[in-house]
All heavy atoms as TSV, in Angstrom:
chain	resi	resn	atom	element	x	y	z
A	1	MET	N	N	262.115	224.046	-69.334
A	1	MET	CA	C	263.123	223.226	-68.702
A	1	MET	C	C	262.612	221.789	-68.673
A	1	MET	O	O	261.490	221.535	-68.277
A	1	MET	CB	C	263.367	223.747	-67.274
A	1	MET	CG	C	264.185	222.825	-66.424
A	1	MET	SD	S	264.546	223.454	-64.771
A	1	MET	CE	C	265.567	224.835	-65.156
A	2	ASP	N	N	263.461	220.862	-69.115
A	2	ASP	CA	C	263.023	219.468	-69.083
A	2	ASP	C	C	263.170	218.900	-67.669
A	2	ASP	O	O	263.795	219.500	-66.799
A	2	ASP	CB	C	263.775	218.628	-70.116
A	2	ASP	CG	C	265.258	218.452	-69.818
A	2	ASP	OD1	O	265.648	218.455	-68.640
A	2	ASP	OD2	O	266.023	218.288	-70.783
A	3	HIS	N	N	262.556	217.756	-67.433
A	3	HIS	CA	C	262.548	217.226	-66.068
A	3	HIS	C	C	263.928	216.773	-65.604
A	3	HIS	O	O	264.192	216.723	-64.415
A	3	HIS	CB	C	261.464	216.164	-65.863
A	3	HIS	CG	C	261.664	214.878	-66.570
A	3	HIS	ND1	N	261.268	214.673	-67.851
A	3	HIS	CD2	C	262.221	213.726	-66.156
A	3	HIS	CE1	C	261.566	213.447	-68.210
A	3	HIS	NE2	N	262.154	212.852	-67.204
A	4	TYR	N	N	264.853	216.469	-66.530
A	4	TYR	CA	C	266.212	216.115	-66.111
A	4	TYR	C	C	266.917	217.348	-65.539
A	4	TYR	O	O	267.581	217.266	-64.507
A	4	TYR	CB	C	267.006	215.518	-67.267
A	4	TYR	CG	C	268.407	215.154	-66.848
A	4	TYR	CD1	C	268.641	214.018	-66.061
A	4	TYR	CD2	C	269.489	215.951	-67.190
A	4	TYR	CE1	C	269.917	213.700	-65.647
A	4	TYR	CE2	C	270.769	215.630	-66.773
A	4	TYR	CZ	C	270.979	214.502	-66.004
A	4	TYR	OH	O	272.243	214.187	-65.582
A	5	GLN	N	N	266.772	218.492	-66.201
A	5	GLN	CA	C	267.370	219.727	-65.684
A	5	GLN	C	C	266.749	220.103	-64.336
A	5	GLN	O	O	267.455	220.512	-63.420
A	5	GLN	CB	C	267.185	220.874	-66.672
A	5	GLN	CG	C	268.014	220.734	-67.923
A	5	GLN	CD	C	267.659	221.806	-68.936
A	5	GLN	OE1	O	266.479	222.086	-69.168
A	5	GLN	NE2	N	268.666	222.392	-69.540
A	6	LEU	N	N	265.449	219.951	-64.233
A	6	LEU	CA	C	264.776	220.225	-62.969
A	6	LEU	C	C	265.301	219.292	-61.881
A	6	LEU	O	O	265.543	219.715	-60.753
A	6	LEU	CB	C	263.262	220.077	-63.119
A	6	LEU	CG	C	262.448	220.278	-61.847
A	6	LEU	CD1	C	262.666	221.683	-61.269
A	6	LEU	CD2	C	260.975	220.026	-62.118
A	7	ALA	N	N	265.508	218.037	-62.229
A	7	ALA	CA	C	266.043	217.066	-61.273
A	7	ALA	C	C	267.392	217.517	-60.727
A	7	ALA	O	O	267.636	217.448	-59.517
A	7	ALA	CB	C	266.183	215.696	-61.947
A	8	GLN	N	N	268.253	217.995	-61.604
A	8	GLN	CA	C	269.570	218.465	-61.184
A	8	GLN	C	C	269.465	219.675	-60.264
A	8	GLN	O	O	270.197	219.797	-59.287
A	8	GLN	CB	C	270.425	218.804	-62.417
A	8	GLN	CG	C	270.703	217.613	-63.309
A	8	GLN	CD	C	271.428	216.502	-62.577
A	8	GLN	OE1	O	272.446	216.726	-61.949
A	8	GLN	NE2	N	270.882	215.305	-62.636
A	9	ARG	N	N	268.548	220.566	-60.562
A	9	ARG	CA	C	268.365	221.757	-59.729
A	9	ARG	C	C	267.798	221.396	-58.359
A	9	ARG	O	O	268.232	221.937	-57.342
A	9	ARG	CB	C	267.493	222.772	-60.446
A	9	ARG	CG	C	268.206	223.366	-61.674
A	9	ARG	CD	C	267.372	224.395	-62.347
A	9	ARG	NE	N	267.227	225.561	-61.492
A	9	ARG	CZ	C	267.915	226.689	-61.611
A	9	ARG	NH1	N	268.829	226.803	-62.550
A	9	ARG	NH2	N	267.696	227.704	-60.822
A	10	ILE	N	N	266.848	220.477	-58.326
A	10	ILE	CA	C	266.297	220.048	-57.041
A	10	ILE	C	C	267.401	219.448	-56.184
A	10	ILE	O	O	267.543	219.775	-55.010
A	10	ILE	CB	C	265.128	219.058	-57.235
A	10	ILE	CG1	C	263.914	219.798	-57.809
A	10	ILE	CG2	C	264.776	218.355	-55.920
A	10	ILE	CD1	C	262.771	218.891	-58.238
A	11	ARG	N	N	268.212	218.588	-56.787
A	11	ARG	CA	C	269.317	217.975	-56.042
A	11	ARG	C	C	270.278	219.039	-55.523
A	11	ARG	O	O	270.686	219.002	-54.361
A	11	ARG	CB	C	270.069	216.983	-56.918
A	11	ARG	CG	C	271.268	216.353	-56.185
A	11	ARG	CD	C	272.058	215.394	-57.051
A	11	ARG	NE	N	271.262	214.208	-57.291
A	11	ARG	CZ	C	270.969	213.736	-58.500
A	11	ARG	NH1	N	271.420	214.331	-59.580
A	11	ARG	NH2	N	270.247	212.645	-58.629
A	12	ALA	N	N	270.616	219.993	-56.372
A	12	ALA	CA	C	271.557	221.042	-55.967
A	12	ALA	C	C	270.993	221.886	-54.824
A	12	ALA	O	O	271.702	222.158	-53.843
A	12	ALA	CB	C	271.901	221.923	-57.171
A	13	PHE	N	N	269.742	222.296	-54.929
A	13	PHE	CA	C	269.129	223.091	-53.859
A	13	PHE	C	C	269.013	222.277	-52.571
A	13	PHE	O	O	269.208	222.798	-51.481
A	13	PHE	CB	C	267.758	223.622	-54.273
A	13	PHE	CG	C	267.815	224.823	-55.172
A	13	PHE	CD1	C	267.252	224.786	-56.441
A	13	PHE	CD2	C	268.412	225.997	-54.750
A	13	PHE	CE1	C	267.282	225.895	-57.267
A	13	PHE	CE2	C	268.449	227.123	-55.569
A	13	PHE	CZ	C	267.889	227.070	-56.826
A	14	ARG	N	N	268.700	220.990	-52.699
A	14	ARG	CA	C	268.595	220.142	-51.514
A	14	ARG	C	C	269.943	220.060	-50.800
A	14	ARG	O	O	270.027	220.200	-49.574
A	14	ARG	CB	C	268.120	218.732	-51.892
A	14	ARG	CG	C	268.083	217.778	-50.694
A	14	ARG	CD	C	267.661	216.374	-51.086
A	14	ARG	NE	N	268.483	215.727	-52.079
A	14	ARG	CZ	C	269.691	215.187	-51.843
A	14	ARG	NH1	N	270.226	215.243	-50.644
A	14	ARG	NH2	N	270.344	214.583	-52.824
A	15	LYS	N	N	270.991	219.884	-51.565
A	15	LYS	CA	C	272.324	219.783	-50.966
A	15	LYS	C	C	272.760	221.109	-50.359
A	15	LYS	O	O	273.392	221.127	-49.297
A	15	LYS	CB	C	273.327	219.288	-52.002
A	15	LYS	CG	C	273.131	217.814	-52.318
A	15	LYS	CD	C	274.180	217.298	-53.268
A	15	LYS	CE	C	274.002	215.800	-53.471
A	15	LYS	NZ	N	275.113	215.226	-54.217
A	16	LEU	N	N	272.418	222.219	-51.017
A	16	LEU	CA	C	272.745	223.533	-50.450
A	16	LEU	C	C	272.054	223.734	-49.106
A	16	LEU	O	O	272.623	224.335	-48.198
A	16	LEU	CB	C	272.319	224.651	-51.405
A	16	LEU	CG	C	273.259	224.963	-52.555
A	16	LEU	CD1	C	272.620	225.963	-53.507
A	16	LEU	CD2	C	274.578	225.487	-52.041
A	17	LYS	N	N	270.853	223.238	-48.991
A	17	LYS	CA	C	270.095	223.347	-47.740
A	17	LYS	C	C	270.649	222.395	-46.677
A	17	LYS	O	O	270.406	222.568	-45.491
A	17	LYS	CB	C	268.618	223.047	-48.025
A	17	LYS	CG	C	267.700	223.125	-46.864
A	17	LYS	CD	C	267.390	224.543	-46.469
A	17	LYS	CE	C	266.312	224.562	-45.410
A	17	LYS	NZ	N	265.916	225.901	-45.060
A	18	GLY	N	N	271.413	221.385	-47.119
A	18	GLY	CA	C	271.980	220.424	-46.185
A	18	GLY	C	C	271.052	219.279	-45.848
A	18	GLY	O	O	271.256	218.580	-44.862
A	19	TYR	N	N	270.019	219.084	-46.670
A	19	TYR	CA	C	269.063	218.003	-46.452
A	19	TYR	C	C	269.517	216.726	-47.152
A	19	TYR	O	O	270.062	216.773	-48.256
A	19	TYR	CB	C	267.696	218.360	-47.028
A	19	TYR	CG	C	266.819	219.250	-46.194
A	19	TYR	CD1	C	267.248	219.846	-45.023
A	19	TYR	CD2	C	265.519	219.506	-46.592
A	19	TYR	CE1	C	266.414	220.667	-44.283
A	19	TYR	CE2	C	264.674	220.331	-45.858
A	19	TYR	CZ	C	265.135	220.895	-44.707
A	19	TYR	OH	O	264.318	221.707	-43.964
A	20	THR	N	N	269.221	215.606	-46.534
A	20	THR	CA	C	269.329	214.328	-47.224
A	20	THR	C	C	268.019	214.119	-47.978
A	20	THR	O	O	267.033	214.824	-47.739
A	20	THR	CB	C	269.521	213.171	-46.222
A	20	THR	OG1	O	268.344	213.080	-45.403
A	20	THR	CG2	C	270.775	213.365	-45.370
A	21	GLN	N	N	268.011	213.124	-48.851
A	21	GLN	CA	C	266.760	212.802	-49.540
A	21	GLN	C	C	265.698	212.390	-48.527
A	21	GLN	O	O	264.529	212.749	-48.665
A	21	GLN	CB	C	266.971	211.681	-50.560
A	21	GLN	CG	C	267.721	212.109	-51.790
A	21	GLN	CD	C	267.844	210.989	-52.814
A	21	GLN	OE1	O	267.651	209.817	-52.500
A	21	GLN	NE2	N	268.183	211.354	-54.031
A	22	THR	N	N	266.106	211.657	-47.513
A	22	THR	CA	C	265.160	211.219	-46.477
A	22	THR	C	C	264.560	212.409	-45.746
A	22	THR	O	O	263.338	212.462	-45.519
A	22	THR	CB	C	265.872	210.289	-45.467
A	22	THR	OG1	O	266.392	209.160	-46.173
A	22	THR	CG2	C	264.915	209.824	-44.380
A	23	GLU	N	N	265.384	213.374	-45.379
A	23	GLU	CA	C	264.881	214.554	-44.669
A	23	GLU	C	C	263.909	215.351	-45.528
A	23	GLU	O	O	262.876	215.804	-45.042
A	23	GLU	CB	C	266.044	215.434	-44.224
A	23	GLU	CG	C	266.872	214.811	-43.125
A	23	GLU	CD	C	268.177	215.525	-42.875
A	23	GLU	OE1	O	268.758	216.127	-43.809
A	23	GLU	OE2	O	268.642	215.492	-41.719
A	24	LEU	N	N	264.248	215.527	-46.804
A	24	LEU	CA	C	263.347	216.253	-47.694
A	24	LEU	C	C	262.036	215.500	-47.854
A	24	LEU	O	O	260.957	216.095	-47.789
A	24	LEU	CB	C	263.999	216.498	-49.057
A	24	LEU	CG	C	263.131	217.214	-50.079
A	24	LEU	CD1	C	262.669	218.586	-49.584
A	24	LEU	CD2	C	263.883	217.351	-51.404
A	25	ALA	N	N	262.120	214.197	-48.036
A	25	ALA	CA	C	260.909	213.388	-48.191
A	25	ALA	C	C	260.014	213.519	-46.965
A	25	ALA	O	O	258.798	213.705	-47.093
A	25	ALA	CB	C	261.280	211.922	-48.431
A	26	GLU	N	N	260.605	213.441	-45.783
A	26	GLU	CA	C	259.821	213.575	-44.555
A	26	GLU	C	C	259.212	214.964	-44.436
A	26	GLU	O	O	258.068	215.113	-44.013
A	26	GLU	CB	C	260.698	213.272	-43.334
A	26	GLU	CG	C	261.045	211.810	-43.207
A	26	GLU	CD	C	262.032	211.526	-42.087
A	26	GLU	OE1	O	262.521	212.472	-41.421
A	26	GLU	OE2	O	262.336	210.337	-41.880
A	27	GLU	N	N	259.979	215.981	-44.810
A	27	GLU	CA	C	259.510	217.371	-44.714
A	27	GLU	C	C	258.265	217.614	-45.558
A	27	GLU	O	O	257.363	218.351	-45.155
A	27	GLU	CB	C	260.637	218.313	-45.159
A	27	GLU	CG	C	260.297	219.767	-45.160
A	27	GLU	CD	C	260.280	220.389	-43.771
A	27	GLU	OE1	O	260.887	219.837	-42.846
A	27	GLU	OE2	O	259.646	221.443	-43.632
A	28	ILE	N	N	258.216	216.999	-46.738
A	28	ILE	CA	C	257.079	217.263	-47.630
A	28	ILE	C	C	256.057	216.129	-47.656
A	28	ILE	O	O	255.054	216.209	-48.367
A	28	ILE	CB	C	257.539	217.611	-49.057
A	28	ILE	CG1	C	258.281	216.448	-49.711
A	28	ILE	CG2	C	258.390	218.862	-49.043
A	28	ILE	CD1	C	258.598	216.680	-51.172
A	29	GLY	N	N	256.318	215.060	-46.908
A	29	GLY	CA	C	255.333	213.990	-46.773
A	29	GLY	C	C	255.235	213.035	-47.946
A	29	GLY	O	O	254.136	212.600	-48.297
A	30	VAL	N	N	256.379	212.726	-48.560
A	30	VAL	CA	C	256.402	211.725	-49.624
A	30	VAL	C	C	257.466	210.687	-49.278
A	30	VAL	O	O	258.248	210.872	-48.352
A	30	VAL	CB	C	256.695	212.344	-51.018
A	30	VAL	CG1	C	255.617	213.336	-51.412
A	30	VAL	CG2	C	258.068	212.984	-51.069
A	31	SER	N	N	257.514	209.619	-50.045
A	31	SER	CA	C	258.511	208.584	-49.775
A	31	SER	C	C	259.873	209.006	-50.339
A	31	SER	O	O	259.958	209.797	-51.279
A	31	SER	CB	C	258.090	207.251	-50.392
A	31	SER	OG	O	258.225	207.298	-51.797
A	32	ILE	N	N	260.907	208.436	-49.767
A	32	ILE	CA	C	262.256	208.698	-50.268
A	32	ILE	C	C	262.387	208.205	-51.712
A	32	ILE	O	O	263.127	208.787	-52.508
A	32	ILE	CB	C	263.330	208.075	-49.358
A	32	ILE	CG1	C	264.721	208.500	-49.807
A	32	ILE	CG2	C	263.189	206.582	-49.276
A	32	ILE	CD1	C	265.847	208.053	-48.905
A	33	ALA	N	N	261.651	207.160	-52.058
A	33	ALA	CA	C	261.698	206.639	-53.430
A	33	ALA	C	C	261.238	207.691	-54.429
A	33	ALA	O	O	261.797	207.805	-55.528
A	33	ALA	CB	C	260.852	205.379	-53.545
A	34	ILE	N	N	260.247	208.478	-54.058
A	34	ILE	CA	C	259.759	209.534	-54.954
A	34	ILE	C	C	260.829	210.605	-55.135
A	34	ILE	O	O	261.113	211.026	-56.260
A	34	ILE	CB	C	258.444	210.134	-54.429
A	34	ILE	CG1	C	257.324	209.104	-54.563
A	34	ILE	CG2	C	258.093	211.431	-55.169
A	34	ILE	CD1	C	256.008	209.531	-53.950
A	35	ILE	N	N	261.448	211.030	-54.042
A	35	ILE	CA	C	262.506	212.046	-54.151
A	35	ILE	C	C	263.659	211.510	-54.989
A	35	ILE	O	O	264.172	212.204	-55.872
A	35	ILE	CB	C	263.006	212.481	-52.754
A	35	ILE	CG1	C	261.878	213.123	-51.953
A	35	ILE	CG2	C	264.211	213.407	-52.867
A	35	ILE	CD1	C	261.313	214.396	-52.560
A	36	GLY	N	N	264.049	210.279	-54.746
A	36	GLY	CA	C	265.140	209.678	-55.517
A	36	GLY	C	C	264.824	209.627	-56.999
A	36	GLY	O	O	265.669	209.965	-57.841
A	37	ALA	N	N	263.614	209.218	-57.337
A	37	ALA	CA	C	263.220	209.121	-58.745
A	37	ALA	C	C	263.165	210.496	-59.404
A	37	ALA	O	O	263.589	210.664	-60.550
A	37	ALA	CB	C	261.873	208.416	-58.867
A	38	ILE	N	N	262.688	211.485	-58.676
A	38	ILE	CA	C	262.648	212.849	-59.219
A	38	ILE	C	C	264.060	213.346	-59.471
A	38	ILE	O	O	264.364	213.903	-60.526
A	38	ILE	CB	C	261.875	213.786	-58.276
A	38	ILE	CG1	C	260.393	213.454	-58.299
A	38	ILE	CG2	C	262.096	215.246	-58.659
A	38	ILE	CD1	C	259.582	214.145	-57.216
A	39	GLU	N	N	264.959	213.121	-58.510
A	39	GLU	CA	C	266.334	213.600	-58.658
A	39	GLU	C	C	267.101	212.847	-59.748
A	39	GLU	O	O	268.035	213.389	-60.325
A	39	GLU	CB	C	267.082	213.515	-57.336
A	39	GLU	CG	C	266.637	214.570	-56.346
A	39	GLU	CD	C	267.537	214.661	-55.137
A	39	GLU	OE1	O	268.545	213.920	-55.043
A	39	GLU	OE2	O	267.228	215.495	-54.255
A	40	ARG	N	N	266.727	211.609	-60.028
A	40	ARG	CA	C	267.358	210.865	-61.120
A	40	ARG	C	C	266.767	211.251	-62.474
A	40	ARG	O	O	267.318	210.905	-63.516
A	40	ARG	CB	C	267.195	209.361	-60.908
A	40	ARG	CG	C	268.091	208.791	-59.846
A	40	ARG	CD	C	268.053	207.270	-59.822
A	40	ARG	NE	N	266.699	206.726	-59.703
A	40	ARG	CZ	C	266.035	206.564	-58.564
A	40	ARG	NH1	N	266.589	206.914	-57.423
A	40	ARG	NH2	N	264.809	206.050	-58.558
A	41	GLY	N	N	265.639	211.919	-62.444
A	41	GLY	CA	C	264.978	212.299	-63.685
A	41	GLY	C	C	264.121	211.198	-64.270
A	41	GLY	O	O	263.715	211.277	-65.421
A	42	THR	N	N	263.838	210.166	-63.480
A	42	THR	CA	C	263.015	209.065	-63.971
A	42	THR	C	C	261.545	209.238	-63.626
A	42	THR	O	O	260.706	208.453	-64.065
A	42	THR	CB	C	263.502	207.701	-63.412
A	42	THR	OG1	O	263.468	207.746	-61.984
A	42	THR	CG2	C	264.910	207.399	-63.887
A	43	ARG	N	N	261.253	210.250	-62.829
A	43	ARG	CA	C	259.863	210.575	-62.484
A	43	ARG	C	C	259.685	212.081	-62.617
A	43	ARG	O	O	260.485	212.857	-62.109
A	43	ARG	CB	C	259.549	210.150	-61.053
A	43	ARG	CG	C	258.143	210.485	-60.636
A	43	ARG	CD	C	257.923	210.181	-59.165
A	43	ARG	NE	N	256.577	210.572	-58.784
A	43	ARG	CZ	C	255.685	209.743	-58.293
A	43	ARG	NH1	N	255.996	208.472	-58.108
A	43	ARG	NH2	N	254.485	210.171	-57.969
A	44	LYS	N	N	258.625	212.459	-63.288
A	44	LYS	CA	C	258.317	213.871	-63.453
A	44	LYS	C	C	257.496	214.349	-62.261
A	44	LYS	O	O	256.509	213.718	-61.898
A	44	LYS	CB	C	257.542	214.075	-64.751
A	44	LYS	CG	C	257.361	215.507	-65.130
A	44	LYS	CD	C	256.726	215.617	-66.497
A	44	LYS	CE	C	256.551	217.062	-66.862
A	44	LYS	NZ	N	255.949	217.218	-68.173
A	45	ALA	N	N	257.939	215.438	-61.654
A	45	ALA	CA	C	257.219	215.992	-60.503
A	45	ALA	C	C	256.080	216.878	-60.989
A	45	ALA	O	O	256.271	217.703	-61.877
A	45	ALA	CB	C	258.167	216.797	-59.633
A	46	ASP	N	N	254.905	216.714	-60.383
A	46	ASP	CA	C	253.791	217.574	-60.763
A	46	ASP	C	C	253.983	218.948	-60.111
A	46	ASP	O	O	254.761	219.088	-59.162
A	46	ASP	CB	C	252.446	216.948	-60.398
A	46	ASP	CG	C	252.202	216.858	-58.906
A	46	ASP	OD1	O	252.177	217.910	-58.237
A	46	ASP	OD2	O	252.010	215.732	-58.406
A	47	PRO	N	N	253.319	219.969	-60.619
A	47	PRO	CA	C	253.518	221.338	-60.121
A	47	PRO	C	C	253.283	221.503	-58.620
A	47	PRO	O	O	253.997	222.260	-57.966
A	47	PRO	CB	C	252.502	222.163	-60.918
A	47	PRO	CG	C	252.316	221.394	-62.186
A	47	PRO	CD	C	252.426	219.951	-61.788
A	48	ARG	N	N	252.315	220.777	-58.054
A	48	ARG	CA	C	252.084	220.880	-56.606
A	48	ARG	C	C	253.272	220.356	-55.816
A	48	ARG	O	O	253.655	220.940	-54.796
A	48	ARG	CB	C	250.826	220.114	-56.209
A	48	ARG	CG	C	249.543	220.736	-56.720
A	48	ARG	CD	C	248.367	219.905	-56.276
A	48	ARG	NE	N	248.645	218.503	-56.624
A	48	ARG	CZ	C	247.784	217.683	-57.191
A	48	ARG	NH1	N	246.572	218.066	-57.445
A	48	ARG	NH2	N	248.115	216.453	-57.486
A	49	LEU	N	N	253.868	219.267	-56.285
A	49	LEU	CA	C	255.021	218.695	-55.603
A	49	LEU	C	C	256.232	219.613	-55.744
A	49	LEU	O	O	256.980	219.810	-54.786
A	49	LEU	CB	C	255.325	217.300	-56.143
A	49	LEU	CG	C	256.434	216.530	-55.437
A	49	LEU	CD1	C	256.181	216.440	-53.932
A	49	LEU	CD2	C	256.575	215.145	-56.039
A	50	ILE	N	N	256.418	220.199	-56.902
A	50	ILE	CA	C	257.516	221.150	-57.099
A	50	ILE	C	C	257.358	222.314	-56.130
A	50	ILE	O	O	258.331	222.755	-55.504
A	50	ILE	CB	C	257.567	221.649	-58.563
A	50	ILE	CG1	C	257.976	220.495	-59.482
A	50	ILE	CG2	C	258.535	222.829	-58.697
A	50	ILE	CD1	C	257.849	220.804	-60.952
A	51	ARG	N	N	256.148	222.803	-55.978
A	51	ARG	CA	C	255.883	223.905	-55.046
A	51	ARG	C	C	256.244	223.513	-53.624
A	51	ARG	O	O	256.892	224.267	-52.893
A	51	ARG	CB	C	254.413	224.323	-55.141
A	51	ARG	CG	C	254.068	225.577	-54.378
A	51	ARG	CD	C	252.632	226.049	-54.638
A	51	ARG	NE	N	252.320	226.102	-56.067
A	51	ARG	CZ	C	251.438	225.294	-56.677
A	51	ARG	NH1	N	250.768	224.390	-56.006
A	51	ARG	NH2	N	251.216	225.406	-57.966
A	52	ARG	N	N	255.853	222.304	-53.206
A	52	ARG	CA	C	256.157	221.833	-51.848
A	52	ARG	C	C	257.660	221.666	-51.639
A	52	ARG	O	O	258.185	221.990	-50.570
A	52	ARG	CB	C	255.426	220.515	-51.574
A	52	ARG	CG	C	253.929	220.753	-51.412
A	52	ARG	CD	C	253.070	219.523	-51.343
A	52	ARG	NE	N	253.595	218.382	-50.627
A	52	ARG	CZ	C	253.272	217.120	-50.915
A	52	ARG	NH1	N	252.429	216.858	-51.895
A	52	ARG	NH2	N	253.763	216.126	-50.218
A	53	ILE	N	N	258.352	221.163	-52.655
A	53	ILE	CA	C	259.811	221.009	-52.561
A	53	ILE	C	C	260.469	222.377	-52.430
A	53	ILE	O	O	261.344	222.581	-51.580
A	53	ILE	CB	C	260.369	220.245	-53.786
A	53	ILE	CG1	C	259.905	218.785	-53.737
A	53	ILE	CG2	C	261.888	220.327	-53.831
A	53	ILE	CD1	C	260.192	217.996	-55.012
A	54	ALA	N	N	260.054	223.318	-53.262
A	54	ALA	CA	C	260.624	224.668	-53.211
A	54	ALA	C	C	260.414	225.293	-51.835
A	54	ALA	O	O	261.347	225.871	-51.258
A	54	ALA	CB	C	260.018	225.545	-54.304
A	55	GLU	N	N	259.208	225.173	-51.300
A	55	GLU	CA	C	258.918	225.733	-49.974
A	55	GLU	C	C	259.798	225.095	-48.908
A	55	GLU	O	O	260.330	225.779	-48.043
A	55	GLU	CB	C	257.439	225.543	-49.630
A	55	GLU	CG	C	256.518	226.437	-50.416
A	55	GLU	CD	C	255.038	226.152	-50.171
A	55	GLU	OE1	O	254.719	225.258	-49.344
A	55	GLU	OE2	O	254.206	226.795	-50.814
A	56	ALA	N	N	259.950	223.772	-48.956
A	56	ALA	CA	C	260.758	223.066	-47.960
A	56	ALA	C	C	262.223	223.476	-48.041
A	56	ALA	O	O	262.918	223.527	-47.028
A	56	ALA	CB	C	260.618	221.560	-48.152
A	57	LEU	N	N	262.670	223.788	-49.245
A	57	LEU	CA	C	264.074	224.156	-49.431
A	57	LEU	C	C	264.309	225.655	-49.306
A	57	LEU	O	O	265.446	226.113	-49.401
A	57	LEU	CB	C	264.576	223.639	-50.782
A	57	LEU	CG	C	264.555	222.116	-50.945
A	57	LEU	CD1	C	265.001	221.729	-52.334
A	57	LEU	CD2	C	265.412	221.440	-49.881
A	58	GLY	N	N	263.245	226.412	-49.135
A	58	GLY	CA	C	263.372	227.849	-48.935
A	58	GLY	C	C	263.769	228.619	-50.179
A	58	GLY	O	O	264.467	229.628	-50.095
A	59	VAL	N	N	263.322	228.140	-51.337
A	59	VAL	CA	C	263.597	228.843	-52.590
A	59	VAL	C	C	262.280	229.143	-53.288
A	59	VAL	O	O	261.261	228.489	-53.048
A	59	VAL	CB	C	264.516	228.037	-53.540
A	59	VAL	CG1	C	265.869	227.790	-52.906
A	59	VAL	CG2	C	263.894	226.726	-53.953
A	60	GLU	N	N	262.313	230.147	-54.147
A	60	GLU	CA	C	261.132	230.469	-54.942
A	60	GLU	C	C	260.944	229.386	-56.002
A	60	GLU	O	O	261.923	228.889	-56.573
A	60	GLU	CB	C	261.298	231.831	-55.622
A	60	GLU	CG	C	261.392	232.992	-54.657
A	60	GLU	CD	C	260.104	233.241	-53.912
A	60	GLU	OE1	O	259.023	233.027	-54.499
A	60	GLU	OE2	O	260.185	233.650	-52.748
A	61	GLU	N	N	259.720	229.036	-56.257
A	61	GLU	CA	C	259.426	228.021	-57.269
A	61	GLU	C	C	260.017	228.409	-58.627
A	61	GLU	O	O	260.571	227.572	-59.334
A	61	GLU	CB	C	257.917	227.842	-57.375
A	61	GLU	CG	C	257.493	226.732	-58.276
A	61	GLU	CD	C	255.996	226.555	-58.304
A	61	GLU	OE1	O	255.293	227.116	-57.434
A	61	GLU	OE2	O	255.523	225.862	-59.200
A	62	GLU	N	N	259.933	229.685	-58.983
A	62	GLU	CA	C	260.463	230.145	-60.262
A	62	GLU	C	C	261.976	229.969	-60.338
A	62	GLU	O	O	262.524	229.681	-61.384
A	62	GLU	CB	C	260.107	231.626	-60.495
A	62	GLU	CG	C	258.635	231.882	-60.684
A	62	GLU	CD	C	257.850	231.878	-59.359
A	62	GLU	OE1	O	258.428	232.191	-58.295
A	62	GLU	OE2	O	256.666	231.535	-59.393
A	63	GLU	N	N	262.652	230.162	-59.202
A	63	GLU	CA	C	264.101	229.977	-59.155
A	63	GLU	C	C	264.467	228.519	-59.432
A	63	GLU	O	O	265.466	228.229	-60.082
A	63	GLU	CB	C	264.625	230.406	-57.783
A	63	GLU	CG	C	266.118	230.395	-57.642
A	63	GLU	CD	C	266.581	230.865	-56.277
A	63	GLU	OE1	O	265.747	231.145	-55.391
A	63	GLU	OE2	O	267.803	230.946	-56.111
A	64	MET	N	N	263.639	227.622	-58.955
A	64	MET	CA	C	263.908	226.206	-59.150
A	64	MET	C	C	263.585	225.753	-60.566
A	64	MET	O	O	264.280	224.920	-61.131
A	64	MET	CB	C	263.096	225.380	-58.153
A	64	MET	CG	C	263.412	223.911	-58.207
A	64	MET	SD	S	262.581	222.983	-56.924
A	64	MET	CE	C	263.412	223.595	-55.483
A	65	THR	N	N	262.543	226.317	-61.161
A	65	THR	CA	C	262.076	225.807	-62.451
A	65	THR	C	C	262.552	226.584	-63.664
A	65	THR	O	O	262.377	226.137	-64.782
A	65	THR	CB	C	260.537	225.795	-62.484
A	65	THR	OG1	O	260.028	227.095	-62.267
A	65	THR	CG2	C	259.984	224.828	-61.456
A	66	SER	N	N	263.174	227.739	-63.462
A	66	SER	CA	C	263.632	228.513	-64.612
A	66	SER	C	C	265.082	228.184	-64.930
A	66	SER	O	O	265.883	227.929	-64.034
A	66	SER	CB	C	263.483	230.021	-64.362
A	66	SER	OG	O	264.297	230.416	-63.284
A	67	ALA	N	N	265.368	228.167	-66.202
A	67	ALA	CA	C	266.736	227.871	-66.654
A	67	ALA	C	C	267.647	229.052	-66.274
A	67	ALA	O	O	267.232	230.200	-66.366
A	67	ALA	CB	C	266.762	227.654	-68.153
A	68	PRO	N	N	268.879	228.754	-65.863
A	68	PRO	CA	C	269.798	229.833	-65.545
A	68	PRO	C	C	270.091	230.684	-66.786
A	68	PRO	O	O	270.139	230.147	-67.900
A	68	PRO	CB	C	271.076	229.125	-65.078
A	68	PRO	CG	C	270.795	227.677	-65.133
A	68	PRO	CD	C	269.438	227.452	-65.691
A	69	GLU	N	N	270.252	231.969	-66.563
A	69	GLU	CA	C	270.568	232.850	-67.688
A	69	GLU	C	C	271.988	232.625	-68.136
A	69	GLU	O	O	272.883	232.409	-67.336
A	69	GLU	CB	C	270.397	234.319	-67.260
A	69	GLU	CG	C	268.969	234.685	-66.997
A	69	GLU	CD	C	268.832	236.158	-66.648
A	69	GLU	OE1	O	269.728	236.942	-67.003
A	69	GLU	OE2	O	267.824	236.501	-66.026
A	70	ARG	N	N	272.191	232.694	-69.432
A	70	ARG	CA	C	273.530	232.554	-70.005
A	70	ARG	C	C	274.090	233.913	-70.306
A	70	ARG	O	O	273.393	234.779	-70.795
A	70	ARG	CB	C	273.484	231.706	-71.264
A	70	ARG	CG	C	273.063	230.289	-70.966
A	70	ARG	CD	C	273.145	229.437	-72.159
A	70	ARG	NE	N	272.641	228.107	-71.792
A	70	ARG	CZ	C	272.837	227.055	-72.526
A	70	ARG	NH1	N	273.466	227.136	-73.659
A	70	ARG	NH2	N	272.362	225.903	-72.141
A	71	ARG	N	N	275.326	234.079	-70.011
A	71	ARG	CA	C	275.968	235.376	-70.273
A	71	ARG	C	C	276.997	235.264	-71.348
A	71	ARG	O	O	277.550	234.309	-71.630
A	71	ARG	CB	C	276.624	235.879	-68.993
A	71	ARG	CG	C	275.591	236.138	-67.941
A	71	ARG	CD	C	276.233	236.634	-66.711
A	71	ARG	NE	N	275.175	236.738	-65.705
A	71	ARG	CZ	C	275.355	237.232	-64.517
A	71	ARG	NH1	N	276.504	237.667	-64.159
A	71	ARG	NH2	N	274.374	237.294	-63.679
C-alpha cells in the first residue's frame, strides 16, 4: 500500500472514531502538522507512528495498512 492510500485510511478511521486531527495528535503526542501531512500524503509515517495511530484509533495495525480485498 502506498502512503497516499494509507493516508486516506488513517483519515477515514480517524473520522469514524470521531477524532479531530488535533485530538489524534494530542492522543499520540505529535503535532497537528504531522497528522495533517500524513493525511495529505505529503509525509510518510514510520511504522512506530502507524502503530501508535492504530492504537489510538482502536484498530489493528494490519487493518489500517492492508489494502481492502476486492470482490
